[in-house]
VEXDREN-2710 file (C-alpha; in Angstrom, 1 decimal):
% VEXDREN-2710
k/r/px/py/pz
1/MET/34.3/-96.7/-101.2
2/VAL/37.2/-94.6/-102.4
3/LEU/40.3/-96.4/-103.6
4/GLU/43.6/-94.5/-102.8
5/ILE/46.4/-95.2/-105.2
6/SER/49.9/-94.0/-104.5
7/MET/52.1/-93.0/-107.4
8/LYS/55.5/-91.4/-107.8
9/TYR/55.9/-88.4/-110.1
10/LYS/59.2/-86.9/-111.3
11/VAL/59.4/-83.2/-110.3
12/ASN/62.0/-80.6/-111.2
13/LEU/63.1/-78.1/-108.6
14/GLN/64.9/-74.8/-109.2
15/GLU/66.1/-72.3/-106.7
16/THR/64.9/-68.7/-107.6
17/SER/65.4/-65.3/-106.0
18/GLU/62.1/-65.8/-104.2
19/GLY/62.7/-69.4/-103.0
20/TYR/62.1/-72.5/-105.0
21/ALA/60.0/-73.3/-108.1
22/VAL/58.9/-76.9/-108.6
23/TRP/57.0/-78.5/-111.5
24/VAL/56.0/-81.9/-112.9
25/PRO/57.5/-82.2/-116.4
26/GLY/55.0/-84.9/-117.5
27/LEU/52.0/-82.7/-116.6
28/PRO/52.0/-79.4/-118.4
29/GLY/50.9/-76.5/-116.2
30/CYS/51.4/-78.4/-112.9
31/TRP/53.7/-76.3/-110.9
32/SER/54.1/-74.6/-107.5
33/GLN/56.6/-72.8/-105.4
34/GLY/57.8/-72.3/-101.8
35/LYS/60.2/-70.3/-99.7
36/THR/62.2/-73.4/-98.9
37/GLU/62.8/-76.6/-100.8
38/LYS/60.8/-78.6/-98.3
39/GLU/57.8/-76.1/-98.6
40/ALA/58.0/-76.3/-102.4
41/LEU/57.9/-80.1/-102.4
42/GLU/54.9/-80.1/-100.0
43/ASN/53.1/-77.5/-102.2
44/ILE/53.6/-79.5/-105.4
45/LYS/51.8/-82.4/-103.8
46/ASP/48.7/-80.2/-103.3
47/ALA/49.1/-78.9/-106.9
48/LEU/49.4/-82.4/-108.3
49/ARG/46.3/-83.6/-106.4
50/GLY/44.3/-80.6/-107.7
51/TYR/45.6/-81.2/-111.3
52/LEU/44.6/-84.9/-111.2
53/GLU/41.2/-84.1/-109.7
54/THR/40.6/-81.6/-112.5
55/VAL/41.6/-84.1/-115.2
56/GLU/39.3/-86.6/-113.7
57/GLU/36.4/-84.1/-113.6
58/LEU/36.9/-83.0/-117.2
59/SER/37.0/-86.6/-118.4
60/LYS/34.2/-88.1/-116.3
61/ASP/31.7/-88.2/-119.2
62/LYS/34.3/-89.4/-121.7
63/GLN/35.0/-93.0/-122.8
64/SER/38.2/-94.1/-121.0
65/CYS/40.3/-97.1/-120.2
66/TYR/43.4/-97.8/-118.2
67/ILE/46.6/-99.3/-119.6
68/GLU/49.6/-100.7/-117.9
69/VAL/53.1/-99.8/-119.1
70/GLY/55.8/-102.1/-118.0
END
C-alpha cells in the first residue's frame, strides 16, 4: 500500500525573456521553467516529485525519523 501525502510548498516565480522560471526556495536545486506561468507551475510539480523521490532513494538505507513542527 502506498500512502499519498499532500503538502504545500512555497515557490518563487519570475518572468524571463524565455517565459517563466520557477523554483522552491526551501529545496536547493529544485527548479523548472515554462513558456507560460501556468506551464511553469505545472512543471515545478513534476520537478518537486522527482526531487523528493531522489531524496527518499538516497536516504533509504539511513536511519531516519519524522518530526512535527507546529
